[in-house]
C-alpha positions as a printed Julia matrix, in Angstrom:
681×3 Matrix{Float64}:
 -21.86  -42.06  -45.62
 -25.31  -42.04  -47.46
 -26.3   -45.49  -46.2
 -25.23  -44.56  -42.39
 -27.24  -41.45  -42.71
 -30.17  -43.45  -44.11
 -30.15  -45.6   -41.13
 -30.03  -43.43  -38.68
 -33.48  -41.53  -40.31
 -35.06  -44.86  -40.47
 -34.91  -45.19  -37.04
 -36.51  -42.15  -36.38
 -39.92  -43.67  -37.91
 -41.58  -44.84  -34.9
 -41.07  -41.76  -33.28
 -42.46  -39.35  -36.32
 -45.52  -42.02  -36.89
 -46.26  -41.17  -33.0
 -45.97  -37.6   -33.31
 -48.58  -37.91  -36.44
 -50.77  -39.91  -34.69
 -50.95  -37.76  -31.48
 -51.49  -34.89  -33.61
 -48.62  -32.82  -32.37
 -47.36  -32.44  -36.15
 -48.57  -32.58  -39.43
 -47.03  -34.83  -42.06
 -45.87  -31.48  -44.37
 -43.99  -30.27  -40.5
 -42.74  -33.96  -40.11
 -41.29  -34.22  -44.06
 -39.37  -30.56  -42.84
 -38.03  -32.06  -39.88
 -36.73  -34.88  -41.42
 -35.12  -32.88  -44.17
 -33.39  -30.64  -41.53
 -31.98  -33.75  -39.88
 -30.83  -35.55  -42.74
 -28.76  -32.2   -43.63
 -27.64  -31.96  -40.0
 -26.36  -36.27  -39.88
 -25.04  -35.46  -43.28
 -22.66  -32.28  -41.68
 -21.51  -34.51  -39.0
 -20.62  -37.33  -41.33
 -18.15  -34.91  -43.38
 -14.48  -35.43  -43.48
 -13.99  -33.03  -40.58
 -16.96  -31.96  -39.01
 -16.84  -28.54  -36.47
 -17.89  -28.7   -33.33
 -20.03  -26.35  -34.49
 -21.9   -28.6   -36.67
 -22.72  -30.6   -33.36
 -24.3   -27.88  -31.29
 -26.08  -26.56  -34.13
 -27.45  -30.14  -34.58
 -28.22  -30.14  -30.59
 -29.87  -26.62  -30.56
 -32.38  -27.85  -33.44
 -33.51  -31.05  -31.34
 -33.88  -29.09  -28.43
 -36.25  -26.63  -30.43
 -38.24  -29.15  -31.97
 -38.55  -31.11  -28.88
 -39.67  -27.82  -26.87
 -42.23  -27.26  -29.79
 -43.67  -31.06  -28.86
 -43.64  -30.18  -25.05
 -45.55  -27.17  -25.54
 -48.04  -28.46  -27.97
 -48.85  -31.59  -25.99
 -49.38  -29.16  -23.26
 -51.92  -27.14  -25.28
 -53.69  -29.8   -26.3
 -54.26  -31.27  -22.6
 -55.44  -27.88  -21.58
 -58.2   -27.72  -24.68
 -59.32  -30.88  -23.72
 -62.65  -30.38  -21.7
 -62.95  -31.68  -18.25
 -65.96  -33.74  -17.22
 -68.76  -32.27  -15.66
 -70.41  -32.96  -12.08
 -74.01  -32.9   -14.44
 -72.72  -36.32  -16.11
 -73.0   -38.02  -12.16
 -76.69  -38.98  -13.39
 -75.19  -40.92  -16.1
 -73.37  -42.89  -13.69
 -70.15  -42.91  -12.54
 -68.76  -45.66  -14.66
 -68.85  -43.72  -17.79
 -67.16  -40.61  -15.88
 -64.36  -43.16  -14.93
 -64.36  -44.56  -18.33
 -63.81  -41.06  -19.96
 -61.22  -40.19  -17.32
 -59.24  -43.47  -18.16
 -59.4   -43.29  -21.45
 -57.84  -39.27  -21.43
 -55.21  -40.48  -19.05
 -54.71  -43.47  -21.68
 -54.52  -41.26  -24.61
 -51.55  -38.85  -23.06
 -49.58  -41.82  -21.62
 -45.89  -41.93  -21.99
 -45.07  -43.27  -25.76
 -41.64  -43.06  -27.96
 -42.06  -39.28  -28.89
 -41.5   -38.23  -25.22
 -38.28  -39.37  -24.77
 -36.83  -39.93  -28.35
 -35.77  -36.15  -28.28
 -33.68  -36.52  -25.4
 -31.71  -39.83  -26.24
 -31.2   -38.38  -29.83
 -29.66  -35.04  -28.15
 -27.55  -37.55  -26.04
 -26.52  -39.18  -28.62
 -25.2   -36.32  -30.73
 -23.55  -35.04  -27.37
 -21.58  -39.11  -27.25
 -20.47  -38.29  -30.94
 -19.11  -34.66  -30.19
 -17.34  -35.88  -27.06
 -15.72  -38.78  -29.34
 -14.69  -36.3   -31.75
 -13.27  -33.41  -29.42
 -12.12  -35.2   -26.25
 -10.13  -32.42  -25.2
 -13.18  -29.6   -25.44
 -14.0   -29.3   -21.78
 -16.86  -26.82  -22.55
 -18.13  -29.59  -24.56
 -18.0   -32.2   -21.82
 -19.53  -29.75  -19.04
 -22.56  -29.29  -21.81
 -23.16  -32.72  -21.98
 -23.15  -33.11  -17.98
 -25.44  -30.21  -17.46
 -28.08  -31.65  -20.16
 -27.78  -35.07  -18.0
 -28.06  -33.46  -14.73
 -31.34  -31.39  -15.8
 -32.65  -34.49  -17.88
 -32.22  -36.62  -14.68
 -31.16  -39.23  -17.11
 -29.24  -42.28  -15.88
 -26.26  -41.94  -18.19
 -25.0   -38.94  -15.83
 -22.73  -41.33  -13.84
 -21.02  -42.82  -17.25
 -20.43  -39.39  -18.68
 -18.42  -38.15  -15.39
 -16.59  -41.16  -15.59
 -15.5   -40.55  -19.34
 -14.65  -37.19  -18.67
 -12.73  -37.63  -15.61
 -10.76  -40.08  -17.52
 -10.1   -37.56  -20.32
  -9.44  -35.02  -17.74
  -8.04  -35.85  -14.6
  -5.71  -33.0   -13.66
  -8.73  -30.85  -13.99
 -10.36  -29.62  -10.37
 -13.6   -28.31  -11.71
 -14.41  -31.75  -13.24
 -13.94  -33.57   -9.79
 -15.99  -30.93   -7.91
 -19.0   -30.99  -10.2
 -18.99  -34.9   -10.05
 -18.71  -34.77   -6.39
 -21.71  -31.9    -5.68
 -23.62  -34.16   -8.25
 -23.28  -37.0    -6.01
 -23.95  -35.52   -2.86
 -26.45  -32.84   -3.75
 -28.61  -34.7    -6.87
 -27.69  -38.32   -5.89
 -27.35  -38.25   -1.8
 -24.77  -40.32   -2.19
 -22.22  -38.98    0.83
 -19.97  -42.11    0.24
 -19.48  -41.61   -3.55
 -18.95  -37.6    -3.34
 -16.14  -38.25   -0.4
 -14.34  -40.83   -2.85
 -14.67  -38.58   -5.8
 -13.14  -35.54   -3.61
 -10.0   -37.65   -2.3
  -9.32  -38.99   -5.85
  -9.76  -35.63   -6.99
  -6.83  -34.44   -4.37
  -5.09  -37.07   -5.23
  -5.09  -36.07   -9.06
  -4.94  -32.28   -8.19
  -3.35  -32.0    -4.97
  -2.3   -28.19   -5.39
  -5.73  -27.12   -6.12
  -7.0   -24.76   -3.64
 -10.54  -24.53   -5.07
 -10.72  -28.6    -3.99
  -9.07  -28.44   -0.95
 -11.93  -25.67    0.18
 -14.72  -27.37   -1.41
 -14.02  -30.99    0.3
 -14.17  -28.9     3.54
 -17.46  -27.18    2.92
 -18.82  -30.73    1.85
 -17.77  -32.41    4.99
 -19.2   -29.12    7.22
 -22.41  -29.49    5.27
 -22.49  -33.09    6.07
 -22.0   -32.56    9.51
 -24.77  -29.9     9.8
 -27.24  -32.38    7.65
 -26.37  -35.23   10.24
 -26.97  -32.3    13.3
 -30.38  -31.44   11.79
 -31.42  -35.2    11.91
 -30.44  -35.66   15.32
 -32.33  -32.87   16.06
 -35.43  -34.21   14.36
 -34.61  -37.39   16.08
 -34.57  -35.84   19.36
 -30.52  -36.84   20.0
 -28.93  -33.52   19.65
 -28.63  -32.45   23.71
 -26.74  -29.17   22.87
 -29.18  -27.61   19.93
 -32.6   -29.65   21.25
 -32.56  -28.95   24.95
 -35.56  -26.36   25.57
 -35.93  -24.18   28.59
 -36.73  -26.08   31.86
 -40.5   -24.66   31.97
 -41.13  -25.49   28.33
 -39.41  -28.99   28.48
 -41.38  -30.04   31.84
 -44.92  -28.85   30.46
 -43.85  -30.86   27.39
 -42.98  -33.84   28.94
 -46.5   -33.49   31.59
 -48.57  -33.28   28.51
 -47.28  -36.25   26.72
 -45.93  -38.3    29.83
 -47.49  -41.64   28.12
 -44.82  -41.68   26.12
 -42.21  -41.78   28.74
 -44.08  -44.44   30.47
 -41.85  -47.48   31.12
 -42.73  -51.1    30.3
 -43.53  -52.16   34.07
 -45.71  -48.99   34.5
 -43.28  -47.14   36.61
 -41.75  -43.97   36.58
 -38.15  -43.51   36.1
 -35.97  -42.63   38.99
 -33.56  -39.71   38.93
 -30.63  -41.4    39.23
 -31.76  -43.38   36.05
 -32.38  -40.17   34.2
 -28.95  -38.75   35.26
 -27.21  -41.95   33.84
 -29.03  -41.81   30.27
 -28.66  -37.57   30.03
 -24.72  -38.77   30.88
 -24.49  -41.22   28.04
 -26.27  -38.65   25.42
 -23.84  -36.37   26.62
 -21.37  -38.51   25.61
 -22.65  -39.37   22.21
 -22.99  -36.13   21.51
 -19.23  -35.4    22.38
 -18.22  -38.33   20.4
 -20.1   -37.5    17.43
 -18.4   -33.81   17.68
 -14.95  -34.73   18.03
 -14.89  -37.19   15.12
 -16.22  -34.1    13.27
 -13.42  -31.94   14.13
 -11.1   -34.8    13.42
 -12.4   -34.95    9.78
 -11.66  -31.14    9.45
  -8.72  -31.22   11.23
  -7.54  -34.22    8.9
  -8.6   -31.98    5.92
  -6.35  -29.12    7.26
  -3.47  -31.15    7.77
  -3.42  -32.6     4.08
  -3.73  -29.07    2.51
  -0.89  -27.99    4.57
   1.25  -30.85    3.3
   0.16  -30.51   -0.3
   0.24  -26.59   -0.73
   2.9   -25.55    2.32
   3.63  -21.94    1.23
  -0.14  -20.93    0.35
  -1.13  -18.36    2.56
  -4.53  -17.87    0.6
  -5.58  -21.28    1.44
  -5.12  -21.32    5.02
  -6.93  -17.63    5.18
  -9.79  -18.99    3.63
  -9.98  -22.12    5.88
  -9.93  -20.05    8.88
 -12.77  -17.98    7.57
 -14.71  -21.25    6.95
 -13.89  -22.2    10.59
 -14.97  -18.76   11.7
 -18.32  -18.74    9.84
 -19.73  -22.1    11.24
 -20.65  -23.14   14.89
 -19.01  -26.24   15.57
 -18.39  -27.21   18.99
 -14.77  -28.09   20.12
 -13.52  -26.27   17.25
 -11.59  -23.34   19.25
  -8.55  -25.75   19.6
  -8.22  -25.94   15.98
  -9.02  -22.36   15.09
  -6.1   -21.74   17.93
  -3.94  -24.16   15.91
  -4.35  -22.62   12.48
  -3.24  -18.94   13.76
  -0.18  -20.66   15.75
   0.46  -22.42   12.03
   0.28  -19.23   10.32
   2.33  -17.31   12.54
   5.1   -20.04   12.29
   4.97  -20.6     8.9
   4.93  -16.9     7.3
   6.26  -14.42   10.07
   8.51  -13.5     7.16
   5.74  -12.59    4.92
   4.37   -9.44    4.71
   0.83  -10.06    3.76
   0.24  -12.11    6.45
   0.87   -9.42    8.95
  -1.38   -7.11    7.04
  -4.11  -10.09    7.2
  -3.58  -10.44   10.54
  -3.44   -6.54   11.82
  -7.08   -6.2     9.73
  -8.33   -8.9    11.59
  -8.45   -7.47   14.57
 -10.89   -5.18   13.11
 -13.3    -7.78   12.98
 -12.92   -8.99   16.48
 -15.92   -8.36   18.63
 -14.29   -9.45   21.88
 -14.99   -7.4    24.84
 -16.95   -4.75   22.41
 -20.42   -5.53   23.95
 -19.78   -3.46   27.34
 -18.16   -0.25   25.23
 -19.59    2.42   23.08
 -19.17    2.6    19.53
 -16.15    5.06   19.55
 -14.79    3.24   22.09
 -15.14   -0.11   20.67
 -13.76    1.22   17.5
 -11.02    2.65   19.34
  -9.99   -0.44   20.74
  -9.68   -2.42   17.49
  -7.82    0.01   16.02
  -4.9    -0.24   18.56
  -4.85   -4.07   18.35
  -4.35   -3.44   14.82
  -1.76   -0.75   15.52
   0.01   -3.24   18.0
   0.26   -5.82   15.19
   1.5    -3.65   12.51
   4.31   -2.27   14.96
   5.28   -5.96   15.87
   5.2    -6.41   11.91
   7.76   -3.36   11.11
  10.33   -4.74   14.11
  10.25   -8.05   12.97
   9.88   -7.46    9.19
  11.51   -3.8     8.32
  10.92   -3.54    4.71
   9.51   -1.25    2.0
   6.82   -3.4     1.65
   5.83   -3.67    5.43
   6.02   -0.15    5.76
   3.75    0.63    2.64
   1.05   -1.68    3.79
   1.04   -0.21    7.33
   0.68    3.08    5.55
  -1.82    1.89    3.08
  -4.15    1.0     6.53
  -3.57    4.06    8.1
  -4.63    6.12    5.21
  -7.81    3.65    4.6
  -8.63    4.8     8.16
  -8.51    8.55    7.66
  -9.64    8.98    4.48
 -12.61    7.78    3.65
 -12.88    8.76    0.13
 -10.31    6.36   -1.33
 -11.32    2.68   -2.78
  -9.54    1.08   -0.24
 -10.81    2.92    2.76
 -12.31    0.79    5.88
 -16.1     0.56    5.97
 -15.44    0.29    9.93
 -14.0     4.17    9.93
 -16.58    5.7     7.43
 -19.22    6.27    9.68
 -17.43    6.69   13.12
 -17.38   10.2    14.22
 -13.1    10.74   13.74
 -10.92   13.8    12.47
  -8.32   12.99   10.55
  -6.26   15.41   12.95
  -6.47   12.69   15.43
  -4.05   10.49   13.37
  -1.98   13.02   11.98
   1.2    12.23   14.18
   0.94    8.62   14.04
   0.55    8.4    10.36
   3.53   10.77    9.9
   5.43    8.5    12.26
   5.0     5.65   10.18
   6.53    7.51    7.38
   9.74    9.29    9.33
  10.2     5.36   10.71
  10.48    4.21    7.2
  12.65    7.0     5.76
  14.92    6.22    9.43
  15.34    2.57    8.01
  15.91    3.25    4.53
  12.93    1.66    3.66
  11.23    4.4     1.7
  10.39    3.51   -1.86
   9.31    5.49   -4.63
   5.77    4.98   -4.42
   6.02    5.44   -0.4
   7.76    8.73   -0.6
   5.13    9.92   -3.29
   2.53    9.17   -0.36
   4.34   10.53    2.19
   4.58   14.15    0.03
   0.75   14.0    -0.89
  -0.19   13.24    2.81
   1.66   16.44    3.91
  -0.42   18.16    0.92
  -3.56   16.58    1.99
  -3.57   16.82    5.91
  -4.73   20.15    7.76
  -7.74   22.77    7.44
  -7.72   24.94    4.84
  -6.42   27.98    6.52
  -3.21   25.72    6.89
  -2.76   24.97    3.03
   0.12   27.54    2.48
   2.05   25.88    5.42
   1.75   22.65    4.18
   2.17   23.52    0.59
   5.51   24.67    1.98
   6.48   21.94    4.18
   5.16   19.49    1.11
   8.52   21.57   -0.87
  10.77   21.14    1.69
   9.99   17.39    2.07
   9.9    16.74   -1.7
  13.27   18.72   -2.25
  15.01   16.43    0.43
  13.57   13.31   -0.74
  14.74   14.14   -4.54
  18.12   15.06   -2.99
  18.84   12.1    -1.25
  18.39    8.6    -2.05
  15.72    8.4    -4.0
  17.33   11.0    -6.68
  16.26    8.67   -9.63
  12.31    8.55   -8.89
  11.03    9.93  -11.9
   7.54   10.18   -9.95
   8.58   11.71   -7.1
  10.37   14.56   -9.23
   7.27   14.66  -11.18
   5.43   15.46   -7.91
   7.94   17.98   -6.6
   8.13   19.79  -10.17
   3.91   19.96   -9.56
   4.42   21.31   -6.12
   6.69   24.06   -7.14
   4.61   24.98  -10.13
   1.88   25.41   -7.44
   3.79   27.27   -4.79
   5.06   29.51   -7.28
   1.14   30.26   -8.65
   0.04   30.5    -4.8
   2.84   33.17   -4.0
   2.06   35.24   -7.33
  -1.62   35.1    -7.31
  -1.13   34.26  -11.39
  -1.44   31.45  -13.46
   1.72   33.71  -15.32
   5.27   33.4   -14.35
   7.94   36.36  -13.88
  11.38   35.51  -15.81
  12.91   34.9   -12.47
   9.96   32.3   -11.82
  10.64   30.73  -15.4
  14.17   30.18  -14.5
  13.96   28.56  -11.3
  11.67   26.29  -12.84
  14.13   25.49  -15.67
  16.71   25.14  -13.49
  14.51   22.54  -11.77
  13.94   20.5   -14.83
  17.51   20.92  -16.27
  18.68   19.37  -13.25
  16.65   16.33  -13.19
  15.82   15.44  -17.0
  19.46   14.93  -18.11
  19.74   12.9   -15.15
  16.95   10.24  -15.63
  16.12    7.89  -18.92
  13.82    9.38  -21.3
  11.88    6.25  -20.65
  11.61    6.99  -17.01
  11.0    10.67  -17.36
   8.35   11.03  -20.08
   5.57   12.33  -17.82
   8.38   15.13  -16.99
   8.88   16.07  -20.84
   5.6    16.46  -20.75
   4.69   18.81  -18.1
   8.14   21.02  -19.09
   6.75   21.05  -22.62
   3.3    22.02  -21.41
   4.83   25.0   -18.78
   7.42   26.41  -21.59
   5.53   26.02  -24.73
   4.74   29.64  -25.15
   8.58   30.85  -23.62
  10.8    30.49  -27.18
  13.99   30.61  -25.47
  13.69   28.15  -22.79
  11.22   25.68  -25.09
  14.68   26.11  -27.55
  16.68   24.96  -24.84
  14.25   21.92  -23.76
  14.62   20.82  -27.45
  18.38   20.82  -27.2
  18.43   19.11  -23.81
  15.77   16.42  -25.48
  18.01   15.89  -28.6
  20.94   14.77  -26.01
  18.64   12.61  -24.21
  17.34   10.91  -27.27
  20.43   10.6   -28.97
  21.69    8.24  -26.18
  18.1     6.66  -26.08
  18.29    5.16  -29.69
  15.21    4.45  -31.01
  12.95    3.69  -28.21
   8.83    3.92  -28.71
   9.11    6.38  -25.25
  11.71    8.71  -27.44
   9.36    8.93  -30.21
   6.52   10.36  -28.01
   8.29   13.09  -26.55
   9.49   14.02  -30.21
   5.96   13.66  -31.49
   4.98   15.75  -28.54
   7.43   18.43  -29.4
   6.34   18.39  -33.03
   2.87   18.66  -32.18
   3.82   21.75  -30.03
   5.49   23.65  -32.86
   3.03   22.81  -35.39
   0.13   24.26  -32.96
   2.16   27.3   -32.25
   4.29   28.31  -35.51
   2.79   26.26  -38.21
   3.96   23.35  -40.6
   6.55   24.93  -41.88
   8.22   24.98  -38.49
   7.24   21.52  -37.56
   9.37   20.14  -40.38
  12.21   22.08  -39.3
  11.55   20.5   -36.23
  11.02   16.93  -36.78
  13.85   17.16  -39.55
  16.27   17.94  -36.63
  14.84   15.01  -34.56
  15.31   12.3   -37.92
  19.07   13.63  -38.16
  19.63   11.77  -34.49
  21.25    8.3   -34.68
  19.02    5.86  -35.64
  15.42    7.82  -35.16
  12.37    5.13  -34.11
   9.94    3.76  -36.72
   7.06    5.0   -34.47
   8.39    8.49  -35.09
   8.96    7.96  -38.41
   5.16    6.64  -38.77
   4.16    9.79  -37.01
   5.72   12.23  -39.53
   4.58   10.22  -42.27
   0.79   10.59  -41.17
   1.58   14.4   -40.65
   2.29   14.78  -44.22
   0.22   11.96  -45.6
  -2.69   13.61  -44.59
  -1.39   17.08  -46.22
  -1.0    14.93  -49.17
  -4.54   13.67  -49.15
  -5.87   16.98  -49.3
  -4.08   17.87  -52.15
  -0.99   19.59  -50.78
   2.11   18.47  -53.28
   4.89   19.51  -50.39
   2.9    16.72  -48.2
   3.03   13.95  -50.96
   6.62   14.74  -51.74
   7.92   14.94  -47.93
   5.55   11.9   -47.36
   7.56    9.94  -49.94
  11.24   11.26  -48.65
   9.84    9.72  -44.99
   9.09    6.57  -46.46
  12.43    6.16  -48.41
  14.18    7.11  -45.22
  12.43    4.86  -43.12
  12.83    2.04  -45.34
  16.22    2.3   -45.38
  16.47    1.82  -41.85
  13.9    -0.84  -41.65
  13.72   -2.57  -45.06
  12.18   -5.82  -43.53
   8.82   -3.91  -41.92
   5.7    -5.27  -43.99
   3.29   -2.97  -42.76
   5.24   -0.13  -43.85
   5.36   -0.87  -47.35
   1.87   -1.46  -47.22
   1.05    1.74  -46.0
   3.61    3.31  -48.73
   1.99    1.07  -51.18
  -1.97    2.3   -50.15
  -0.7     5.76  -50.07
   0.51    5.7   -53.68
  -2.27    4.01  -54.81
  -4.45    6.79  -53.09
  -2.51    9.88  -54.2
  -0.07    8.7   -56.57
  -0.18    7.44  -59.88
  -0.04    3.83  -61.38
   3.68    4.32  -61.95
   4.74    4.97  -58.98
   2.67    2.52  -57.35
   3.92   -0.32  -59.64
   7.65    0.98  -58.75
   6.69    0.42  -55.1
   5.05   -2.69  -55.39
   7.99   -4.51  -57.08
  10.66   -2.71  -54.74
   8.66   -4.28  -52.18
   8.64   -7.71  -53.73
  12.45   -7.37  -54.66
  13.55   -6.34  -50.85
  11.05   -8.66  -48.83
  11.6   -11.82  -51.37
   8.26  -12.54  -51.17
   5.38  -12.15  -54.32
   2.24  -11.97  -51.38
   3.86   -9.12  -49.46
   1.54   -6.91  -51.43
  -1.78   -6.76  -53.06
  -1.67   -6.69  -56.95
  -1.33   -3.46  -58.16
  -4.4    -1.75  -59.63
  -4.75   -1.3   -63.39
């Protein structure tokens, strides 16, 4: 190892001599450079070098090379230029000075040795870490920035080791296309990449973009050469004037003007050539499209991206291809709700016949087209998702404060009341078809609350209340979110009717009956939000709160040790602690712990409550915490974290005897000598 390092350092001698001779580094600085390089070389030669060792070495070499370049530029700037006053001494002397200066700063070994050394370290790193894509991309990017000839070799090695990574193929093709200006090589790389990664949507899209870019470059070339009839053709007056001014360029060899017949034939031939060019371009794009469809027949996203690209470019004879893509989409994805939603929203960007209409009429025309598409979609595909997408579209149209609002309608002068009947009709149709899901039903009820003016708020509130009651009594009786929304509407309705935040005994009884209907019906996992709402409502009503506790105990006994059950029971303890103090809270958590198999999360909550009291010197808290730990360990004996916390508590507030006892109990139960830390003396 030392011989190899010494050999590599000796190869640096010419570079170091050149740096000293040019005055870029002093001898002491070069000694430090050699010392640092030796350290890095030994790090790379050890038994198991890390990736960070190679990257640190590369970063150091780049810093040294940057410092060399900076000092070189500073010396060049400080070198005085020859003045014009020296012309009296003759131009030969001035030429000699310039020649000497150029010769002094000509390229030498130190100018490119740093780059070669970085490339060598990258080579060793990629040999060691062949599977590290980040390292390969760093290597490639460095070669690209420096314009080094090793770029092709590195790309070939990276692709050989990672043929299934689309990013490498696209990077290599982009370099060939943009930097090396080799379109044939770029096309070959993309086609090879598509054979290796046929299911990569990004590769198909980038291949299409590359071919369109190439067509645009050819078009620009034809414009420059005067061959593009469609894009180069000027107005009649301008072209005639320019031809008159440059008529000598159009004279024939026999000094006779061209006849109109010959000119017409040339124009026809040029147009035929132009049409052939664009036909070949469209043929290439159609071939890419069909290849992508064969590789990814079920990808809606890929087809939408291809259509977006075709719509964004002005390519002659491509309207047929656009129609073909649209027909294929309808044929293959008419059973997909996302397709119909995309197609309907696509109508909003259609600018056909909108120039002759004012802004509001144009927007309404686009909206009607979208509605027609949605109506056709719900006829052919009456599903909950389709109705949900339809409803979300309407909500985005009407309410501009939503995140998914449609920008086209934000600035338009529309009143939400204009579309009230249409929006409600969508929800009614979904309900009549049996496609009203839980989320859609919540949107339906919330819409009834939002629609209408402020003076209609009581009527809207009553309408939403009746609607929620009807939906909760039907097939959505197990929808927890809908019940939660209904409970909030009932509370708001009673508060509005009484004009006060406090409720009468009759109102409290009706609200408790509502909760008593739904809470035993739903699992505690689904109804967690409802439990918290009920606790908050009845927290200061002792009788109803006790009834709620009994109802919770029944639900928790069937739920077992679930974390959601622990969340509900912990919330009960929190309310009791806040209202009645620690003694009543202890009684309450003992009632919950008496249920079958309380959850570990609930044990941890109770232990934390008592441990906090023990940490401030409360002896009862320490006693109760130990009891809780023992009970929890009896149910969950293999929980290492539980043993560790018990042991740490004894180390903090207990004695050495109790902490040692816990330590040896844990080792015995867990059968692991490393389960806990070594006890303190």
